Backbone bond lengths (Angstrom), bond angles and torsions (degrees), N, CA, C in turn:
res aa  C-N    CA-C-N  psi(-1)  N-CA   C-N-CA  omega(-1)  CA-C   N-CA-C  phi
1 X - - - 1.448 - - 1.553 107.32 -
2 X 1.310 114.83 139.17 1.455 121.25 -177.06 1.486 110.31 -131.90
3 X 1.364 116.71 139.45 1.417 123.66 170.51 1.576 112.48 54.49
4 X 1.215 117.25 46.73 1.491 122.21 -178.98 1.523 109.92 -121.58
5 X 1.355 113.79 158.17 1.458 122.19 174.99 1.607 101.96 -109.23
6 X 1.378 114.01 121.76 1.496 116.56 -169.95 1.472 109.05 -129.73
7 X 1.348 111.19 150.93 1.503 119.69 -178.28 1.511 109.11 -106.94
8 X 1.247 119.82 -0.17 1.458 123.95 178.38 1.510 110.22 -144.52
9 X 1.346 114.14 162.47 1.496 119.79 173.97 1.576 105.70 -134.22
10 X 1.331 113.70 136.87 1.481 117.92 -168.20 1.573 111.19 -122.01
11 X 1.288 111.54 170.06 1.498 120.80 175.83 1.526 108.09 -71.68
12 X 1.341 114.81 159.72 1.466 121.57 167.93 1.510 113.73 52.34
13 X 1.333 117.93 41.67 1.442 119.70 -173.99 1.606 107.38 -136.13
14 X 1.289 116.35 146.87 1.427 122.49 170.22 1.522 110.43 -107.28
15 X 1.352 114.63 132.08 1.494 119.89 179.99 1.526 108.21 -120.89
16 X 1.363 118.62 138.03 1.425 123.29 177.62 1.474 105.38 -136.67
17 X 1.352 114.08 130.99 1.495 121.86 174.84 1.537 113.37 49.23
18 X 1.366 113.95 43.36 1.413 117.86 178.43 1.530 112.79 -103.37
19 X 1.275 120.07 161.27 1.471 121.13 173.54 1.551 106.45 -118.18
20 X 1.357 115.40 127.19 1.442 121.95 -177.92 1.487 109.33 -105.23
21 X 1.317 118.83 126.19 1.411 128.04 174.61 1.571 107.95 -117.58
22 X 1.290 112.54 75.60 1.525 117.29 -173.44 1.522 113.56 -81.46
23 X 1.282 117.43 145.26 1.427 123.31 -179.70 1.486 112.65 -68.75
24 X 1.350 116.94 131.02 1.491 117.41 176.25 1.483 112.62 -73.01
25 X 1.359 120.33 -6.08 1.411 126.17 177.44 1.516 117.43 -88.72
26 X 1.266 113.28 -12.47 1.490 118.07 -173.01 1.591 110.87 -114.70
27 X 1.304 117.34 156.89 1.398 123.78 173.49 1.532 107.16 -115.46
28 X 1.376 117.66 137.55 1.377 124.01 -174.58 1.547 112.75 -114.42
29 X 1.335 110.70 150.22 1.539 114.03 176.75 1.502 107.62 -118.95
30 X 1.300 111.72 123.52 1.479 117.92 -174.97 1.534 108.45 -123.15
31 X 1.320 112.57 123.58 1.514 117.27 -179.23 1.514 107.15 -146.70
32 X 1.347 115.56 138.46 1.512 123.57 177.53 1.509 110.81 56.58
33 X 1.327 117.06 40.79 1.526 118.67 178.50 1.574 105.57 -119.54
34 X 1.332 112.19 160.98 1.446 120.29 176.47 1.484 108.33 -130.52
35 X 1.274 117.72 135.14 1.487 124.23 -175.60 1.474 107.08 -127.97
36 X 1.400 117.93 117.28 1.444 124.76 -177.13 1.458 111.15 -123.95
37 X 1.416 116.52 129.01 1.464 121.59 171.65 1.521 112.17 56.34
38 X 1.325 117.64 40.29 1.434 121.13 -175.81 1.531 108.19 -112.00
39 X 1.370 116.01 161.48 1.420 124.28 178.32 1.485 113.82 -120.20
40 X 1.384 118.24 130.90 1.416 124.10 175.17 1.501 106.39 -104.55
41 X 1.323 117.43 116.31 1.419 117.95 -176.37 1.489 117.47 -98.08
42 X 1.340 117.41 -9.41 1.472 119.77 -174.25 1.557 110.84 -139.48
43 X 1.377 115.51 30.54 1.451 118.18 -179.61 1.479 111.77 65.39
44 X 1.348 115.72 -165.78 1.471 117.81 175.06 1.581 106.44 -175.68
45 X 1.394 109.21 152.00 1.447 119.94 178.13 1.497 108.80 -112.29
46 X 1.349 116.75 127.95 1.453 121.51 -176.57 1.524 111.76 -124.18
47 X 1.316 116.21 142.70 1.421 126.11 172.07 1.525 110.49 -104.05
48 X 1.264 116.65 -13.79 1.444 123.48 -179.98 1.506 111.54 -155.00
49 X 1.337 117.45 131.82 1.432 122.25 171.31 1.567 105.12 -139.02
50 X 1.366 116.68 105.56 1.436 117.27 -172.79 1.581 109.25 -145.32
51 X 1.373 108.59 140.66 1.500 113.16 176.45 1.505 113.33 52.28
52 X 1.331 123.19 35.13 1.363 127.57 -177.36 1.450 113.58 -128.01
53 X 1.340 120.92 154.15 1.410 122.88 -178.96 1.513 108.91 -129.24
54 X 1.357 112.82 145.59 1.497 116.58 175.23 1.530 103.40 -126.37
55 X 1.327 115.00 121.82 1.530 119.14 -175.93 1.495 108.89 -126.99
56 X 1.362 113.39 129.11 1.538 124.07 178.03 1.494 110.62 52.29
57 X 1.299 118.33 46.12 1.499 122.15 177.60 1.576 108.47 -97.87
58 X 1.354 112.60 155.60 1.490 120.54 171.06 1.505 108.76 -107.94
59 X 1.357 110.97 132.38 1.481 119.09 -177.29 1.426 113.58 -116.67
60 X 1.326 120.19 133.34 1.454 123.87 174.28 1.591 107.10 -136.65
61 X 1.305 113.42 133.79 1.461 118.16 178.36 1.474 110.26 100.90
62 X 1.370 114.94 -170.77 1.458 127.97 -174.24 1.484 110.61 -91.03
63 X 1.375 117.65 129.12 1.448 123.73 179.29 1.536 107.03 -118.81
64 X 1.297 112.48 114.63 1.486 120.45 -177.73 1.474 111.76 -110.75
65 X 1.310 116.87 132.97 1.434 125.39 167.79 1.521 109.38 -114.42
66 X 1.277 116.67 113.16 1.516 121.23 -178.32 1.501 109.65 -110.84
67 X 1.300 116.60 104.64 1.457 123.16 -178.15 1.582 107.53 -109.64
68 X 1.271 119.66 22.73 1.471 119.97 -177.05 1.477 110.26 -67.71
69 X 1.351 114.56 148.56 1.471 126.29 174.67 1.574 110.67 57.39
70 X 1.368 114.15 44.98 1.466 117.74 177.60 1.529 112.75 -112.35
71 X 1.387 114.55 9.58 1.469 118.69 177.58 1.501 111.00 62.91
72 X 1.315 119.06 28.04 1.478 120.13 178.77 1.477 111.85 -70.36
73 X 1.370 116.38 132.51 1.468 121.71 175.40 1.551 106.67 -97.01
74 X 1.302 117.21 -17.81 1.477 118.27 175.51 1.556 108.98 -151.20
75 X 1.309 117.66 152.74 1.432 120.65 177.73 1.463 107.89 -80.22
76 X 1.305 123.18 123.70 1.472 122.46 177.86 1.541 109.59 -58.91
77 X 1.285 117.10 131.99 1.525 118.58 178.79 1.417 110.77 -61.06
78 X 1.260 118.70 -26.57 1.462 123.95 179.14 1.504 111.88 -55.52
79 X 1.344 114.90 -36.50 1.479 117.58 179.97 1.532 111.21 -57.39
80 X 1.344 116.23 -32.58 1.426 121.10 -174.78 1.514 114.61 -76.05
81 X 1.315 117.35 -1.65 1.464 124.72 175.90 1.593 109.35 -87.93
82 X 1.342 117.34 -16.57 1.403 118.33 177.72 1.465 112.50 -87.17
83 X 1.301 112.16 78.74 1.486 118.29 -171.70 1.505 116.08 -72.72
84 X 1.315 112.30 -7.05 1.563 112.56 174.51 1.469 115.08 -80.98
85 X 1.296 116.39 -5.81 1.548 120.16 -178.28 1.524 110.80 -62.27
86 X 1.303 115.88 132.22 1.537 121.60 175.54 1.505 109.18 -104.41
87 X 1.357 122.81 -24.71 1.432 124.97 -177.02 1.509 107.96 -136.63
88 X 1.285 114.89 123.67 1.528 119.89 174.72 1.564 107.94 -122.04
89 X 1.333 112.03 120.74 1.451 118.90 -176.84 1.549 111.01 -114.58
90 X 1.297 117.16 115.56 1.472 121.98 -174.80 1.551 112.58 -122.73
91 X 1.297 113.73 25.66 1.488 118.61 -179.33 1.527 116.69 -57.31
92 X 1.303 114.84 142.59 1.450 120.89 173.66 1.517 114.68 57.87
93 X 1.370 111.89 57.56 1.434 118.63 171.66 1.595 109.27 -127.33
94 X 1.269 118.25 -154.27 1.471 119.29 -173.95 1.545 109.00 -129.18
95 X 1.369 115.28 27.04 1.434 120.62 -178.53 1.529 113.15 -64.89
96 X 1.383 117.69 129.49 1.449 120.52 176.51 1.578 109.57 -108.61
97 X 1.341 115.21 -17.91 1.470 117.76 177.99 1.500 104.83 -145.24
98 X 1.393 114.73 164.41 1.447 122.46 166.39 1.464 111.71 -114.04
99 X 1.311 119.41 145.54 1.409 122.28 -176.99 1.559 112.10 -69.62
100 X 1.339 117.53 146.62 1.488 121.95 176.94 1.578 110.49 -57.75
101 X 1.337 117.39 -24.59 1.417 121.77 -177.35 1.570 110.61 -69.05
102 X 1.331 120.95 -9.40 1.380 121.45 179.08 1.545 110.22 -62.90
103 X 1.289 116.83 -14.52 1.465 121.53 177.95 1.575 109.26 -62.17
104 X 1.354 118.08 -21.88 1.453 119.66 -177.19 1.454 113.02 -74.86
105 X 1.331 120.49 -17.50 1.453 123.39 -173.35 1.529 111.58 -85.68
106 X 1.296 114.95 57.88 1.493 123.25 -173.58 1.494 113.58 -68.32
107 X 1.315 119.41 -13.07 1.487 124.50 -177.45 1.498 110.36 -89.15
108 X 1.331 121.95 -9.03 1.407 127.06 -175.11 1.478 107.39 -61.71
109 X 1.393 117.36 135.07 1.469 120.91 167.29 1.535 107.80 -120.42
110 X 1.361 120.92 -5.41 1.354 123.65 175.24 1.515 111.75 -140.44
111 X 1.320 118.91 122.85 1.471 123.19 174.93 1.539 106.52 -128.75
112 X 1.335 113.60 113.36 1.414 120.68 -178.91 1.553 113.03 -112.83
113 X 1.271 116.56 116.76 1.491 124.89 -174.07 1.475 115.52 -121.91
114 X 1.238 117.20 17.97 1.493 122.75 -175.80 1.545 110.35 -57.89
115 X 1.372 111.71 142.28 1.503 118.92 172.53 1.516 110.97 63.43
116 X 1.355 116.75 56.64 1.412 123.60 166.07 1.498 110.02 -124.74
117 X 1.338 116.45 -155.91 1.481 120.72 178.92 1.542 113.50 -126.39
118 X 1.301 112.41 33.55 1.515 119.86 -174.49 1.499 109.15 -69.38
119 X 1.320 114.94 131.24 1.530 123.78 176.57 1.498 111.23 -103.25
120 X 1.302 116.01 -17.79 1.468 119.53 175.00 1.525 111.53 -159.58
121 X 1.265 113.86 163.55 1.510 118.42 172.54 1.521 107.17 -108.31
122 X 1.341 118.49 141.76 1.473 119.89 -178.98 1.511 110.98 -70.69
123 X 1.337 113.87 151.19 1.457 118.68 177.17 1.515 112.97 -61.32
124 X 1.325 116.40 -22.75 1.485 120.88 -178.65 1.514 115.47 -67.61
125 X 1.347 115.38 -8.42 1.412 121.38 175.17 1.586 111.21 -62.97
126 X 1.262 115.52 -16.30 1.470 121.33 179.31 1.485 113.91 -60.12
127 X 1.275 118.42 -22.88 1.449 124.15 -179.67 1.534 114.98 -82.07
128 X 1.320 115.69 -9.08 1.496 120.16 -176.72 1.501 106.61 -87.38
129 X 1.357 115.73 63.57 1.470 121.26 -169.77 1.594 113.28 -76.40
130 X 1.343 114.53 -10.20 1.509 118.27 177.55 1.509 111.53 -95.49
131 X 1.362 117.19 2.46 1.469 120.76 -176.42 1.579 109.00 -68.29
132 X 1.372 112.18 127.37 1.478 118.50 176.10 1.503 113.70 -104.18
133 X 1.312 114.82 -29.97 1.456 121.99 178.44 1.481 112.31 -128.14
134 X 1.320 117.36 126.01 1.475 124.22 175.56 1.549 107.62 -128.80
135 X 1.330 113.37 111.32 1.415 120.61 -179.46 1.526 113.64 -110.03
136 X 1.327 120.94 117.12 1.421 125.07 -172.62 1.544 112.53 -129.54
137 X 1.354 118.45 20.93 1.361 122.10 -177.12 1.521 115.66 -62.21
138 X 1.333 115.86 154.26 1.478 118.83 177.13 1.533 113.25 57.82
139 X 1.267 117.88 49.87 1.498 125.14 171.58 1.548 109.25 -122.50
140 X 1.267 117.95 -155.70 1.416 124.99 -176.07 1.592 112.10 -127.91
141 X 1.314 114.34 26.40 1.443 116.85 -179.03 1.497 116.65 -68.83
142 X 1.336 117.24 130.73 1.446 121.65 175.06 1.469 112.06 -98.63
143 X 1.279 118.63 -13.19 1.441 122.05 179.70 1.516 110.49 -161.86
144 X 1.328 117.78 157.53 1.424 124.82 173.03 1.561 109.62 -98.28
145 X 1.312 121.60 145.60 1.438 119.30 -179.68 1.545 111.26 -73.41
146 X 1.302 113.76 148.83 1.528 117.72 176.14 1.512 110.45 -61.82
147 X 1.297 118.94 -21.47 1.464 121.39 -177.00 1.544 109.91 -71.75
148 X 1.284 119.66 -6.76 1.418 120.25 176.93 1.527 110.48 -61.05
149 X 1.294 117.55 -20.14 1.425 119.94 -177.60 1.545 112.74 -61.89
150 X 1.318 115.52 -21.76 1.452 123.48 -177.42 1.529 111.30 -77.34
151 X 1.359 117.62 -11.97 1.467 117.46 -174.33 1.595 105.61 -86.78
152 X 1.335 112.91 75.30 1.452 120.68 -169.85 1.513 113.65 -72.37
153 X 1.368 116.60 -13.13 1.457 119.86 -177.08 1.538 110.89 -98.79
154 X 1.322 117.18 -0.56 1.456 123.30 -170.08 1.541 110.50 -62.57
155 X 1.289 115.99 126.64 1.447 122.93 -179.85 1.528 111.70 -109.84
156 X 1.316 116.85 -27.65 1.460 123.51 -173.92 1.512 109.98 -140.95
157 X 1.411 116.91 123.64 1.441 120.85 -178.64 1.530 101.66 -132.03
158 X 1.358 114.65 114.78 1.473 123.57 -177.43 1.555 109.31 -115.60
159 X 1.300 116.31 111.03 1.425 117.71 -175.93 1.581 110.70 -130.23
160 X 1.284 119.05 35.13 1.447 124.06 178.69 1.503 111.24 -62.89
161 X 1.332 115.13 155.64 1.485 121.94 171.15 1.532 112.61 55.04
162 X 1.287 112.17 55.25 1.479 121.32 170.66 1.615 112.10 -126.53
163 X 1.242 114.12 -158.92 1.446 117.61 -179.96 1.541 112.56 -121.36
164 X 1.286 119.41 26.36 1.386 123.12 -178.77 1.538 114.91 -58.54
165 X 1.315 114.42 127.49 1.479 118.06 173.34 1.527 115.91 -104.45
166 X 1.320 115.28 -15.29 1.429 118.81 168.01 1.485 108.50 -161.41
167 X 1.321 115.20 174.82 1.481 122.96 178.06 1.472 110.40 -112.62
168 X 1.275 119.37 146.48 1.495 116.44 174.61 1.503 110.16 -72.27
169 X 1.341 119.97 149.92 1.464 121.90 177.95 1.479 113.31 -62.69
170 X 1.395 114.25 -19.83 1.495 121.37 -178.89 1.541 109.35 -65.79
171 X 1.322 121.95 -8.62 1.455 122.86 177.15 1.507 106.72 -62.07
172 X 1.312 119.44 -24.15 1.494 121.31 -177.05 1.501 111.43 -72.66
173 X 1.284 117.78 -13.32 1.505 119.56 177.15 1.528 114.90 -79.12
174 X 1.256 116.84 -6.52 1.476 121.36 -174.89 1.551 108.88 -86.07
175 X 1.306 111.79 72.91 1.427 117.94 -171.29 1.508 118.37 -65.31
176 X 1.280 117.39 -17.42 1.554 123.48 177.72 1.467 114.52 -99.22
177 X 1.332 115.84 3.76 1.512 118.12 -172.69 1.501 110.30 -69.35
178 X 1.282 116.33 126.51 1.466 120.63 -178.20 1.612 109.73 -112.39
179 X 1.286 117.88 -24.20 1.441 120.53 -176.73 1.488 108.74 -135.24
180 X 1.347 114.03 118.97 1.489 119.43 179.16 1.530 107.89 -133.23
181 X 1.365 113.77 117.51 1.466 118.27 -175.08 1.579 107.14 -122.51
182 X 1.359 115.21 122.05 1.443 120.66 -174.55 1.559 107.31 -129.79
183 X 1.268 118.03 30.34 1.471 123.89 -175.52 1.522 111.10 -64.07
184 X 1.347 120.64 147.32 1.394 123.68 169.54 1.562 112.22 61.18
185 X 1.401 111.56 55.78 1.478 117.07 172.95 1.527 105.41 -129.33
186 X 1.296 114.37 -151.56 1.494 117.64 178.79 1.497 111.66 -127.39
187 X 1.328 115.89 34.71 1.442 120.06 179.03 1.480 112.81 -73.61
188 X 1.368 114.10 138.23 1.404 118.78 175.16 1.603 111.21 -102.93
189 X 1.316 116.22 -24.56 1.440 120.00 175.67 1.584 106.32 -156.36
190 X 1.289 110.34 172.31 1.524 118.47 172.96 1.495 106.50 -114.27
191 X 1.384 116.04 149.16 1.432 120.42 176.55 1.512 115.01 -61.85
192 X 1.269 118.63 143.95 1.386 118.94 -175.30 1.560 113.61 -64.72
193 X 1.303 115.82 -14.03 1.438 123.88 177.94 1.585 109.94 -68.41
194 X 1.335 115.69 -8.75 1.430 119.13 178.05 1.529 111.09 -57.47
195 X 1.304 115.26 -30.67 1.439 124.14 -175.21 1.605 108.06 -60.63
196 X 1.274 115.82 -24.93 1.485 115.19 178.56 1.516 115.42 -69.31
197 X 1.338 115.64 -10.02 1.409 120.71 177.55 1.521 118.35 -88.37
198 X 1.338 110.89 -7.41 1.558 117.37 -166.22 1.522 112.07 -60.57
199 X 1.331 119.01 -22.43 1.457 118.89 -176.44 1.497 112.75 -66.83
200 X 1.387 116.09 -39.69 1.459 120.05 -176.80 1.466 117.91 -113.13
201 X 1.369 117.19 -12.86 1.500 121.72 -173.34 1.449 109.24 -70.99
202 X 1.351 115.14 115.44 1.507 120.98 179.41 1.505 112.88 -89.14
203 X 1.348 114.07 -39.65 1.533 119.51 -170.76 1.522 108.09 -140.37
204 X 1.289 114.42 137.47 1.491 124.40 175.25 1.470 111.40 -132.16
205 X 1.310 118.76 125.23 1.434 125.25 177.82 1.588 109.82 -106.25
206 X 1.269 112.96 116.54 1.549 117.44 176.74 1.490 116.02 -130.75
207 X 1.458 115.02 13.30 1.474 113.31 -172.85 1.563 107.88 -73.06
208 X 1.335 113.25 164.23 1.500 121.50 175.03 1.549 110.12 61.87
209 X 1.344 114.80 43.30 1.492 121.40 171.12 1.551 105.81 -119.99
210 X 1.301 115.94 -164.17 1.451 125.43 175.96 1.472 114.78 -103.22
211 X 1.281 117.13 20.34 1.480 124.08 -171.53 1.556 110.62 -77.23
212 X 1.290 115.46 124.37 1.468 120.81 -176.66 1.534 110.11 -72.80
213 X 1.343 118.74 164.86 1.445 123.43 177.55 1.492 111.38 -61.13
214 X 1.389 116.05 -38.61 1.475 119.41 178.56 1.582 110.44 -61.32
215 X 1.282 111.27 -47.08 1.466 117.61 179.99 1.520 114.80 -61.51
216 X 1.400 113.87 -35.65 1.437 115.95 175.32 1.554 115.05 -69.87
217 X 1.356 113.93 -29.44 1.468 117.49 178.70 1.552 107.81 -71.61
218 X 1.399 116.68 -33.05 1.416 118.80 178.66 1.564 111.63 -67.93
219 X 1.361 111.03 -39.04 1.520 116.86 -179.32 1.590 106.45 -65.01
220 X 1.317 119.74 -38.95 1.407 120.49 177.49 1.521 113.10 -63.02
221 X 1.380 114.94 -37.43 1.382 118.39 -179.09 1.546 113.15 -69.22
222 X 1.365 113.34 -34.02 1.426 121.25 179.61 1.535 112.76 -70.16
223 X 1.365 114.18 -31.10 1.461 123.91 -170.94 1.483 109.16 -127.12
224 X 1.357 118.26 60.01 1.462 119.32 -173.24 1.565 117.92 -63.03
225 X 1.307 117.49 -18.51 1.498 120.19 -179.10 1.502 113.86 -108.17
226 X 1.335 114.13 6.34 1.472 119.23 -177.47 1.555 110.00 -90.99
227 X 1.369 116.54 139.34 1.377 121.26 173.73 1.628 106.14 -79.48
228 X 1.330 114.08 122.22 1.478 117.31 -174.60 1.568 108.43 -114.01
229 X 1.236 116.02 122.95 1.473 125.08 -173.43 1.534 111.44 44.25
230 X 1.326 113.33 46.58 1.458 120.84 173.35 1.469 114.22 79.52
231 X 1.328 119.19 6.11 1.460 120.08 178.42 1.492 111.14 -122.14
232 X 1.361 112.41 153.45 1.476 121.43 -178.63 1.568 103.30 -106.09
233 X 1.302 117.99 116.59 1.406 121.63 179.32 1.555 112.08 -98.58
234 X 1.292 114.76 123.67 1.493 119.33 178.01 1.462 109.02 -116.66
235 X 1.268 117.17 97.33 1.489 120.34 178.23 1.604 106.16 -127.13
236 X 1.270 112.55 154.06 1.508 118.33 164.99 1.440 111.33 -86.34
237 X 1.349 119.01 92.37 1.394 122.20 -172.41 1.576 109.71 -76.84
238 X 1.327 114.61 142.64 1.448 113.77 167.84 1.397 116.68 -62.73
239 X 1.408 115.14 148.44 1.457 116.44 -174.92 1.540 110.81 -63.71
240 X 1.320 117.47 141.82 1.445 119.30 -176.85 1.498 107.29 -141.94
241 X 1.290 114.83 156.55 1.438 124.12 177.65 1.525 111.00 -77.97
242 X 1.304 116.89 -11.30 1.524 117.60 177.19 1.497 110.27 -95.94
243 X 0.936 109.30 91.56 1.460 111.47 179.78 1.663 108.13 -105.54
244 X 37.455 148.95 145.09 1.302 152.39 168.43 1.396 101.19 136.80
245 X 1.351 138.17 126.54 1.395 96.80 -178.63 1.568 97.51 -28.08
246 X 1.397 110.94 77.82 1.418 116.71 177.09 1.511 111.02 -101.55
247 X 1.324 112.56 164.26 1.507 113.71 176.92 1.510 108.17 -67.48
248 X 1.299 118.44 131.00 1.434 123.08 -175.45 1.543 111.56 -115.99
249 X 1.346 118.98 139.71 1.430 122.50 176.38 1.502 107.61 -120.93
250 X 1.309 117.49 129.57 1.456 124.00 174.89 1.467 110.39 -90.53
251 X 1.397 114.86 110.19 1.437 118.58 -178.13 1.490 108.98 -67.59
252 X 1.352 117.36 151.48 1.447 117.51 177.23 1.553 113.54 -67.79
């Protein structure tokens, strides 16, 4: 197809100089297609992107690839060549690792990895500096990489139901973080650098860990304006030196 304005994109098709006005209410499956010098004016939602190439295209809007519940044991490296993606949803698969090539997806502002078998995150995640939401609940993580400090745009970090025994001190570099949920892990304490988040941190989830009462009081002192486990604590603390039809996420 050449020089057309289209409301759909199909499998086994070549497009040249076309304009796509895709519906935000629909999900599209694209396989064995080639797209050259085209414009996408309204983003696009995809359930499949496979064996396809996009060359010299202009992108506007939100581009979602939702591969949830596909029984994936690995993320195809091919997915990482679609650098226009802004949201990647991989919920409820069998992923144990992520490919290093994920570093190419620098346009991502949402990465949802809930309910997989991840034991670690690759250091290459440091290049996803536009990421606003990172969801990693219900995996097998024992630690977060220190490279997480590079995710300077991160607004929401959800790591419930893992095996975390501690947090890297680099968590304190996430100056825009508003929602941090660490429920149901093996944490005994949080790093003192957590205090660096107090300006923007709205909610903190720490229930079902191994955190002592004394440690909880310290956390309350460090984060006096933060809602902790759904509660607002108002104490006079003693002075201390520690001071689209788009993919939607419901913050805690």
